[in-house]
N, C-alpha and C positions, 0 to 999 in steps of 0.2 A: 532355615537360616541360610542365607546366601552370602558367599564371600569368594572373591577371586584370589584371596590371600591364603586360603587354606592349602596347606602343603599336603600332597598325596604321597603317602608311602605305598606306592602302587605295585600290584603284581608281586607281592612279597614271596620270596622263595623260601618255603619252610623246609624243615627236614623231611625226608621222604615220607615218613608217616605223619608228619605234622599237618599236612594238607587235609587229612581226614580228622585228626584229633581236634583241630580248631575249626571244623567245618561250620561256616556261617557266622563266625565271630571275628572281631578285630579289636583294635585299641584306638582310643581317642585321647588327645593330650588334655592335661588338666586345664590349661588356659582356655582351650576351646570348649571344654565341658562347662566351665564357669560361665562363658558367654551364652551357651545354649540354655543353661539353667535360668539365667537372667531373662532371656527371651520368653521362656515358659512361665516366668513369674514364680519360680519355686524358691522356698526359703532354705533349701539345702541343695547340695550337688549329688545327684543320683550316682550310683556306682556304674550303672549301665543304661544305655539308650537303645531302643529298638526302632528301626526305621529304614530309610533309603537315602543313598547318596549317589545320584546319577544312576549308573547301571548296577550298582551294588545294593544288596538287601541283606540285613542281618542285625546282629547285636554288637554294639561297640562299648567296650569296657574302658573306664577311665584309668589311665596309667598314671597313678599318683607318684610312682617312683622315678619317672623320667625327669632329668635335670634341666632340659631345655625349656624355654618359655615361648616356643612357637605354637601356632595353631596348626595341628596336623591330625590326619585321620588315616588309618590303615585300610587298604582294600585288598583282601585276599582273593585269589582266583576263585575259591569256592563261594565267594559272595557275589560274584559278577554274573548277571543274568543275561546280558547282551553286550555287544561290543560298542563302545563309545567312539564316535568319530571325533577327530581332533584336527586342529590347525597344525601347520608345520612347527610352531613353537611349543606344541604339546598341550595347549589349552583346548578346552571343549568348545565346539561350535555353538552349543546351546546353553544359555545361562541356567536353565533348569537342571542341567547336568552337574552344576556346581552348587546345588541347593540341598541342604541337609533337611530331610523331612522326618519328623519324630512321630512315631506311632504310639509307643508306650515307654515307660521308664521304670526302673526299680524304685521301690518305696518301702517304708516301714511295714513289716509283715505282721500277720495275725493268724490265729488258729484256723485250721482248715477242716472241712468235712471230709469224710472218708468215702471216696467214690466206690459205688457198689461193684464196679469191675475188679477192684482190688481184693474183695472179700474171698472169692474162691481161691485166689493165689495165697492169701494169708493162711487160709485153712489147709490148703494142699501142702504148704511148706512148714506148717507148724510142727514143732517137736511134740507138743501135746495138743491135739485138736480140741479136746474138751476145755482145756485152759484158755485157748485162743477164742473159742466160742463164748466162754463166760466173760472174757475181757471185752469182746465186741458188744455183747449183750448189755453189759454194764454201761458202756459208752453210749449205746443207743438210748437206754432208759434215761440217763443223765441228760443227754441232748434233748430228748423229747420233753422232759420235765422242765428244763431251762427255757426252751422256746415257748412252751405254754405259759410258764410263769411270766415271761416277758409280755406275752399277749394279755395276761390278766392284769399286770401292772399298767399296761397301756390303757386299759379300760377304766382305770381309777379316776381319771379326770377327763372332762370334755376335750381339753387341749391335747393331752397325750393320745387320746383315742382318735381324735381328728388327724393327728400326725401319723398314727399307725395305719389308718385307712389309706392315706396318701402313699406311705412308704411301701405298703405290701399289696395294694390293690390299684395299681396305676391304671387310669383310663385316659392317659395322655393321647394315645393314638386316636381314640374316638373324638376327643376334643379338637385335635388338630384337623381331623378329616371334616368335621362339621362346623368348626369355628365356634362352637358353643356346647353347652350341656344338653343332651337330647332328653326331651320330655315325652311321656305318653300320658295324655290327659293333662292333669294339673300337677304331675309328680314326675321326677326323673325316672328313666327306664332302668338304669343299672343300679344294683344294690349299693355300690360305693358312693354313687352320686346322691342317692337318697340319704345315706348317712351324712355325707358332706353338707347337704342342704339343711338338714335338721340340726346338726351340731353347730354350723355357722350361725343359725338363727337363735341359738341359746338354749335349745332343748338338751336335757341331760338324761342319759340312759337310766340312771337310778331313780328318776322322777316320772318318766313317761314310759308306760309299758310297751307301747307301739315301737318306740325307739329301741327298747331292750330286745324286743323280738327280732328287729332287724340286726341288732348287734349279735344276737345268738346265732342267726343265720351266717353272719360273717365269721363268727368264732368257729362254728361248725365247719364251714368251708375251709378255713385256714387249718383246722385240725386235720381234716381229711387230706389236705395237701401235704402237711407235715408227715402224716402216716404213709402217704404214697411214695414220698421221696426218701424215706429212711434217713432222717437227720442224725447221722452218726458223726458228731463233732469230736475230733481228737484234739484235746486241749494242747498237748505237746506235739503239734504238727503244724506244717505251713506249706504254702506253695512259693517257690523261689525260682528266679531265672537261673538256668544252668550256664556257667561260663567255664572255658578251659583254663588250665594252669599254664598261662603264657610264660611264667617265670620258672617252670620246671623244678618246683621244690616239693611237690607232693608225690609220694610213692603210689604204686598201683593199689587201688581200692582205698585210697585216702581221699577225704574231702575237707574243705574248709568252709565253715559257716559262722559268720559274725552278725548277730542281730542287733541293730541300733537301738531298738526298743520293742519289747515283746511282752504281751500280757496273755497268760493262759486264760482263755475264755471260760473254762470250766472251774478252775480253782481260784482264778484271780491272781495267781502268783506272777510277779513281774521279774524279768531278767532270765537269761539263759547262758549257761557256760557248758560247752560240749566238748572241751578238750579231752581226748582219750576215750570218749564215749562211742559205743556202737550206735548207729542210726540206720534207718531204712530209707531208701530213695526209690522212687518209682515215677512213671510218667504215663499220662493218659493219651490215647487208649492203651490198656494193658490186657494182653491175652495169654502170653507164654508164662510158664511157671518162673522163668528167669526175669520177668519184667519188674520184679521187686528185688532189690539187692541190698544186703546188709554190708555196710562199709564203716570205716572208722573216721570220726571227726577229729581232726588234729589242729593245733595252733601253729602257725608259721609266721615269723616276724615279717617275712618278705610280703605277706599277703594282708597285713594289717591295713585297714582303711577300706577294704572291699566288703562293704556292709550290705546286708539284705539281699545277697545273692549266694548261691552255693557254687564253690569252685571245685571242679572235678579234675582228678589226675589225668594226664594225657599219656601215661605209661601203661604198658601191657599190650598184648597182641590184639585185643579188642577194646576200644574205648568204653568207658563206663556209660557214656551217653548212648552209644550204639546198643549196649546191652539192654537199655530201657526202651524196648519196642522201636529200635532204630532211630533214636533221637539224635538231634544235633544241637548246635549252639546258636541258631539264628533267632532265638526268642522262645525256645521251648521252656516250659515250667516243670520243675521237679516237685513231686510231693515228698516232703521230708518229715520223718516221724522219729521222735526220740522218747515215745511212751514206753517205759521200761518193760511192762508186762507183755507188750506186743513184740518189741525188738528182741528181748531175750529168748522168746519162744519161737524165733524164726530161724530157719536154715536156708542158705542160698541154694538155688538150682543152677545147673550149667545151661548155657545157651544151646538150644537144640539145633540139630542140623535141619535146615529149612528146605523144603522141596522147591525146585525151580518150576513154578507154575506156568510160565511162558513156554519154556522148553518142552514141558509135558503136555502143552496144548490146552490147559484149563483157562488160560487167559491169552487173548490176542494182543500183540503190541504193534502199534502203528508207528514206525520209525521214519516215516516219510518226512523229508525236509521241505521247506517252502520252494526251494529251487526245483526239487524233484516234482513237486505237485504242479507247478505252473509251467513246466518246460513244454514249449511248443503251443501254449494256449494263446489265443488271440485276446482273451479277456482274463488275465491272471487275477485281477482283484475280485471280479465276480466269482471265479472258480474257487479262489481261496475262501471267500465268505460262505459260499454254498457248502464246501467241505467242512468248514469250521462249525457251521450250524448243524450239519449232519452228525458230526462227531459229538458235539456238546449236548445234542438233544437225545442222546441215548439214555434210556431210563436207568437211574442208579439202583442197583440191587443191594446196596450196602445194608439197608434196613432189613431186608428179607434174609440176607446171609447172617446178619448179627442175630436175628431171632432163631435161625436154624442152629447156629453155634451155641446159643444159650440153652436150647432144648437138648442139644447133644451133650453139653456139659452137665445138665441136670440129670440125664439118664446114664452117662458114663463119666464118672468123677475124675478120672485120671487125666490131668492136664498135660502129661507128657506122653500120652498115647498117640499113635500115628494119626488117628482121626482128628484129634483136637489140635495137634501141631499143624496139620494140614489146614484146618479151618482158621486157625490163628494167623497163619501165613497169608491166607486168602484175604482175610479182613484187613490186615496190614497193607496189602496191595491195593485194595479197593478204596482205602482212605485217600490215596494219592492217585486215583484213577486218571484224572484228566492231566495231571502234571506229568505222569509217566507215559501218556499216550496209550493207556490200556483200554481194551474193549472187553466188556464182560456182559453177556446177554443171557436171556432165559435158556438158550441152548447150552451155553457154558455151565450154567447153574445145574441144569439137568445132568450134564456130564459129571459134575462134581458129586452129586448125590448118588449117581449110579456107581461111581468109583468107590465112594466111601461105604456104600451098601450097609448102612447101620440099622435098617429095618424100621419098625414103628417106634416113634419117639413120643412119649406122653407129654402133655403140656405141664409146665411147672405150676404148682398150686398157687404160688404168689401172683402169677400172671392172670389167674382166673378168680382172684380175690377170695380164695378158699383158705380159711384159717385152720391150720393144723399144727398145734404146738408140739406134736410128737414127731414131726417130720425130721429126718436127719439132714436135710438140705439147709445150709446156713441162711439163705434168703427166705425160705419158708419159715424157719424158726424166727427170724427177725421180724417178718411180716406179722406173725402171731403176737410177738411181744409188743410191736408198735400198735397193733389193733387193740389189745387189752389196755395198754397205757393210755391211748388217746380216748377210748370210750369212757374210761374212768374220769378223764379230764372234762369230757363233755357233760358227764353227770354232775360234776362239781361246779358247772357254770353258774348254777343258781346261787351258789355261795359267793361267787365273784361279784355279781350285780344283783342286789335285792330287787324284788318286784316293786315297781312304781305304780302309779295310778293310770287308769285308762283315760282319765279326765284331766283337763288342764284349764284352770280358772283364767289364765291369761288369754285364752282363745275365745272366751265367751263374753269378755268385758264389754266389747263394743256393742254386741247385740243386747246385753242386759241394760246397758245405758239407754239404747234406743227404745227398748221395751218399757222403760220407766217414764218415757215422755208422755204427757197428757194430750199433746196436740193430735187432732183428728187425722191430719195428713200422715203422721207417723203411724198411728194405729192402722189406718187403711193400708199403707205400704207394707207394714210387717205382716198383716193378715194375709195379703196376697202372696208375699214371699214364702210364708210358712206353708201355705197350701201347695204352692208349686214344688217346694222342696220335699214335702211329704209324698206327693204323687211320684216324684222322681225316685225317691228311696223305695217306695212300694214296687215300682216297676223293676228296679234293679234286683230287689229281693226275689221277685217272681221269676225273673229271667234265670237266676242262678239256682233257684229251687228245682227247676226242671233238669238242671245239669249237675245235680248233686254237689253243690258247693262251689265257692269261688276259688279258683286256682290260677295263678298268673302264668303257670307253665302250659296251660291248655291252649291249643292253637286258635280257638275262637275268642280268647280273652281280649286281645288287643282290639279287634273290630268292635266288640261290644262296649269296651271301655271308651273308645273314641266316639261311638254313637251317643253314649250317655253324657260324655263330656261336652259334646256339641249342644245337647239339650240343656245341660247345666249352664253353659255360657249364654244361652238364649233366654234364660230367666231374667227378665228385666222388670222395672217398676210397672205395676199394672195401670197407673194413671200418670198423665203428664202434669206435674205440679211443680211449684217452686222448689219443694224439697227434692223431688226426683231429679230436677235439673242441677241442683247443687251436688247431689250424690253422683250424678252421671252427666257431667258437662260435655258439650260437643267437642271441646278441644282436647279431651283426654280419651285414649282408647279404653273400651270397657274393662279389659283385663287389668288395667292399671288404675282404676278409679276407686273412689271411696265405696261405691256400690259393690265392687268385687270383694272388698274387705268385709263389708257388712254382711254380704251373702255368705261368705265363708264362715264368719262368726255365727251366723244364724244356723248354718248347716251343722256345725259342731255342737251348738247349744240344743239342737233337736234330739241329741242323745242325752239321756238323763244321767246325772251324776250318780256313780255307784253301779251303773249298768254298763254293758259291753258297748264299746265304740267301734263300729265296723271300719274296715279298710276303705270302704266306699268314700268316706269323707276325705281321705288322703289322696285317693286317685282323682277326685274332682277338684279339690281345693288345697292340695299340699303346698304349693308355692305361696298362696295367700295366707295360709295358716302360719307359714314360716315368717312372712312379713308381720303378721300380728304379734307373733312371739318376739321378734326382734324389736318391735316398737316398745313392748313392755320391758325389755331388757336393755333399753338405751341404745338400740341400733340407730346409727345416724348416717352411715356411709352408703349411698346408693351406688350400685355397680351394674354396668350394662353387661349383657350376656357374653359379648366378645372379650371383655376384660376379665370377667369371672372365670372364664374357661382357662385362663393362663395363670391364675393365682394358685399358690400352694403354701402349706404351713412352713414356717421357718424352724428347722430342726434345732438350731442353736438357741433360739428364743425359748422353745419348749423345754430344752434341757436345763435352762437357767431358771425355770419356774419353781425350783425347789425339788426337782426330781433327779438331780445329779447322782445321788447316792444309789439309786436303782435304775439308772438310765438304760433302757433296753437297747440291744445291739442294733435294732433297725434305725436308731438315731445316728449310728456311726456312718458318717458321710465320707470318710476316707475310703480309698479304693486300693489299699495296700497291694503293691506289686503290679499295679496295672496302669498307673498314670491317670491323668485327669479325665473327667467325664467328657469334656469338650473334645478331647483327642480321639475318643472312641469312633468318631465318624471316619477316621482315616482307615481306608479299607485295605486289608492285607489280602490282595487278590492274586499273589504269585502262587 
């Protein structure tokens, strides 16, 4: 949003400690916020906007208490990333420096998943570790059960199943790259595209066994994914933007949280009143025992109207945001939890004394300025670019250090030990490696390991997919619970979708009609077609008999499939007759002809009803079988590949097909707390 009329409350002088306490945040006037909301097409005025204004980057909070009607925005020194050049009258030289760019904005909040990084902290600070373990286990079981039930409900109808495939198995990147759906032979390559094609054509998993088998694979894949990521949904928790108490009404360790609309995803309970309640707040990444804090949620009339954000007190020697792994207010999200059995069982830890890794030589800091770098150079731009590339091409060791810290924590449980505080400090530094000008190489990492001298560290069982329900480690325990729960759900799949038939009468109608014709041209044409197809099937069976069965994962599958598909495509009428010319006219490509449909119908009819129908027919003629099915189900809309690639199910439409009562969460297209999908392209590269 560009305007030369926006008044800057520029370089605000805060109280001495205020520059830290409000780091990265400022305020924006209500009239200006109304105009921004209108530009974004929002039906409400968010409490906070994250974005950039000229040289400033951060979060701007709507000041609803201000009496003036001007358009103004505050720029704190802590928000300014570079110095803006101005004309003598104080205005910027560049119009883009007077443009408010919005990255994200606050929105109605929803229940959140519990990040696994928080689990060791919750266990370490629990008053009763066993009770905390039981609470988390119950949440995991309930979350797994709910997600699998949603998947089962999605498979209830072809429409909801089609929507689930799109919502949870997006192949958009592949479609954009190729401009179409990729096929191998006569059938899509990717599992979700196979499902899309068959569902779009009118096949139903409950009626066609082949489609059910594909659905089972998708179901199993999704269950394994759920199991791997520990879906621990805490119904009474959420993620909210952290903002400072500009109004100075909150005491130390007090917060304010007003939810405009909230529905507990586990219990379905709507509404939340937290006045006087203890809650937990945290921020990701979380490493120290102090990275989760128990605070008190209070109600303050001065803060009414600040919805769907959490207001932190700015009082105290150390700000609450800083206690949460060094957070600030430029758009950081806090995990907020008011689940009583977790909150009541938690005790705060003090912020540890952190080692100075730069001073101790474990990290190198490059503090060189641009002027220092190019001084005396005849090619300052070229030198700057070379040095920039050299610095930014250093391999990041964040992943390796994270794994090392996880193994250290697995073997030495005390989060407040010297070794784990050291590693937590290192990881916090490596997250902002490039911002801080830090250099951390393999030599530095070796120095770290020599300094810690922790000896042999065994691998966590959960990392090696070893299930041990007797393990004392919380992640091992949850991995075992997730494994048992999900395996039971997989076993129950047969009850979700009953077995259909391998045969489909719709696919053979065209061939049966042709077979009933008494004309000699028809008889001759079908005899030749049947012989060619039987020979092709026999060769296919013989090819895979030597390789112990057909498996699409085998490296030689694709070349063999493509070889046979070419042979299948080359099966043409054996004689040039009036009938063959009608079925295969010169002005139509063979793959789109009536001959292609007849050939596909004949291939499917070559499998006897009540007998097994092999996958061969789908690999050769999947697209044509889909056309045959759609014809029988009233399909009338032709779509070219380039247009088909961009189509997707309408979530709102599916919700209104009578499934509202049990609408799965994957239909929830809101993005609570994040802003619109279109704005995600705005890159936060600072």
